[in-house]
Each structure stands twice: as C-alpha cells, then as structure tokens.
Steps between C-alpha positions, in 0.01 A plus 500: 500500500290190556766363737494822703121492526515135606764571765293783650196270506700231682621756754140609567376145545792386717514805727582291808777293341827670589712306248265587215499866599879515527569336163216677317583847628870438439420419138287816469779711642751375242253542214405854604865608506636315198209539258389847610140385521406638843209695352356184347538313831314777681216476247486125562436557869845437648472795742234335714672162482828632639326689783297188587824300518647748750185500710472121502867427572630801700757296695644323194824687427542364147147589388530841669829577325372397156167679545659827615750482214215441255304797638811714449510394135127563455537857631826596334496747211761295311271197489150651498355770274273634773678430829274748681183310401659168593594632846144625556351160409744311722431731796125446454563128530686562827859456377649748746345338804590150377864598441538653845344199671741274315798720594402486867471122494836459321702762685817287505496437123690775324367419152140551615586836658693623196239404242217606730649848537547531124139398440364743762703783351366436150143464624501833683746701289378851414158442654397642836164325465660155478746578782203597715313183399796286602533678834130467572501132404763434764303680768748779557805664351689420822485132406637573154784715638585240764514223239742689273733592788486143633606370157796740498610378842466132404660511155821698453561418133544803278214398266242477781626817669462696174141381452413583862638852460302540177185383681555747784537788251195381306266483799634820658379697198143490628389828650363343817657614828452171684658317207807721538523437874468122476825444313693722741344336807600150383866608464511533122748791510766318701439175309556672165810672643628156604446375144723779368766413759485137389501564124665842477691411182185425301387798291154351444432440868642832621292686241166343593580490875596870510185583308301312764677681785429838342133418441456378859656819639305735275173320571558475876301727732719803578532429877645157416779621272757583765489135614581371154845659472633275775388195301708583191797679661725196547429361153570833329827549687627149420393501135622853421834423665543176302399659172698821530816327629492232233737515204204430272222713651159430350344831396150355455502364855647826629215697340240287674668511842530878477133525403403320824736720703344808339142383561554408864709813569199720428399455866695707755535217753634261236761753384623530856533121528680475167749776588567343838573163336742654248286452189557862400865442407399259223330789318841650423632160387197464272596823323843357421386153390200622300647823362398412142152376589222758497262320736769432760611864476145632547438277802838578657446874451162492668630289791796734545259793518260315733767395749671843492167670564430263789807597700765772466772262608413281202575785260839546665571128478401488133723800422796331664439194280515708183127534438528846342741372235280196433185709457676735259632202306149353480362829368774504238435139395125558465490865396186440287297341781278757670457296819874456554561871441223622731568245776873556463468875551272452801739248653806721447319791661405285800854363537640854485250629756519214750854387437672808639709448812361650819634847584707542813467780752 
C-alpha cells in the first residue's frame, strides 16, 4: 500500500514528465488488474491523476493508451465495487473530454482508439446524464458522432469496429431528436453496414452492428426512414446470400440480419426497394435454413406477411416457391408458440387471398 501511495505522489509531482507518467500509470494498470485493488486506488486519488495525465499529454499515444485502459479498469464492475460512483467522479474531473481530445490527436493509432472507446462506453453506460455531459463538453453531439464514424473509416479491425458500433448504440439511446439526426447525417448507417460486409462472419460484430442499425432506424425522424433502406440494401443482400447458401449457415448471424430486414421493411418505400433488389426471395430460404429456430421462424413469418401484403404479385411468387407448405410446417414445429400460430394463420389467409391466379374473360 505504501508503494502505491508513493507512486501516486510521484505521478502528481512529475505531471509534465512523460516517461514518469507512462511507467507509473503502467504500473498502476497492472496492479489494479492483478491485485483487484481498483477501489483502493480510487480512494488514494488515482482518478484525478490519470485524467491529469491525459490532459497534459494528449498527443502521447503510449500515455493515452495506458490512461484509457486504466479508466476502463476503474469503471468496470469486475474490478470496482461501485463502478457507477467511479464513473461519476471521473466525469467530474473531465475524463470524457480528455479521452476524446486524446483520440482526436492520435487518430492513426489504433490502440488509442480502441481503449478510448472502451473507456467512453464504461463512463457513460446506463446514464443519460453522463452521455449528455460528454456531448456538452465537446460542444455538440455532431462532433461526437463525426469522431466515432471517422474512427470506423480509419480503422477496419474487428475489435475497433465492434467498439464503434457499441458507442453508436450507446449514444443513440438518448431521447434527443438532434442527437438521432447527427449520427445519420455523418453516414453512420452506411459505415456500420460496411463493417458488417467486412466482418460478416463475426457473430459479435454482426450482433452489435445490427443492434446499432435497428436503433438508428427506429430513432430516425419518420421522413428520413425511406432513405435509410438504400443504405443497407446491398449489405443485406450480400450477407443473407452468403449465409443462406453456405453449408454451415450461422443461425445467430441469420437472426440478426433478418431483424434488420424486418425493421427497415416497416417503411413502404424500403419494402419496394427490397423487393425490386430480390431480397424477398431470401425470406423463403430463411424458413428452410432456420426451420428449427423460433426467432428465425417468427421473423421469416412476419417478413413473408409484410411482403405479401405489399404486393399481390409477391404472394403469387411466394406460393410458387412453396411458402404455404413452409408456413404450415413452421406452425407444426412450434405449435405451442402463440405468435407463430397467429402470424401463420394470417399469412396463410393472405397467401390464399392474393395468391390466386387472375381470372380470364
């Protein structure tokens, strides 16, 4: 304990010495993780020391990486008894603003971006007040949105892309209309779609990226929603095709892709675009591949109904592809699920009504 107190004292005194800060904070990081003494370090005043290091050396990539990593430890429930209190204290000291300044000045250094994103997520997790404080500290939410999208465009590694998608979801949760618009205006939707195209085999990335896409659509102003379908159409077609045609289709990834297709198909204009591009045919394939999966079945049933309702010709096309048999099979497989039974009956009725051939004469 005396060594820890002494190290913190040295860090305070030698605030301007980069080498001292790097070695001292590096030691603190190892101790906090290995000895599970993050709470004790917070009580000793480490929170202010680490924020001061970031503020004093924002362009030093090594200090920024270590400091952001240490902040992540100091706000993580596995290492701290009261992570919420620790996050509040760090934000009062200006941790959020210091992290973002450091990330901007080290844009080319992937380690700074990765650990900075982790730290920001922990600092603002489950707290609209702290998300607002971070946004206000930066002057505007547009700056925050632009930074996250810029990081995604500069660093294509799966780890950084996952953290960027998590950050987008986190900051989109605020019920502020301008906040919702900013991410869409700075091309977050297409950038996240590109991340899925790049890392489509990663369950973790697809899960968090699809969650972000759904949140951005649902939080977008209604007049904007028809523009968003175009931004995800190509990605959905490519990824659904690859997954459904693969010999080892990934059901978890399929669920998430179908959830995005369902969300974005709620708008009439988007449905028209998706049908025109041929996305509708993958709904039938999803039934076959995910026949034993309840979530896939529910999503496929709803999409089948939605597309059939959109256009009579769709119902005819689905019938010719064996949709009636597939719906009946789904209802048999999940006979105890109320949603499958109700949606199945409604879909069969719609297929029967709209799938009849046109009368002659």
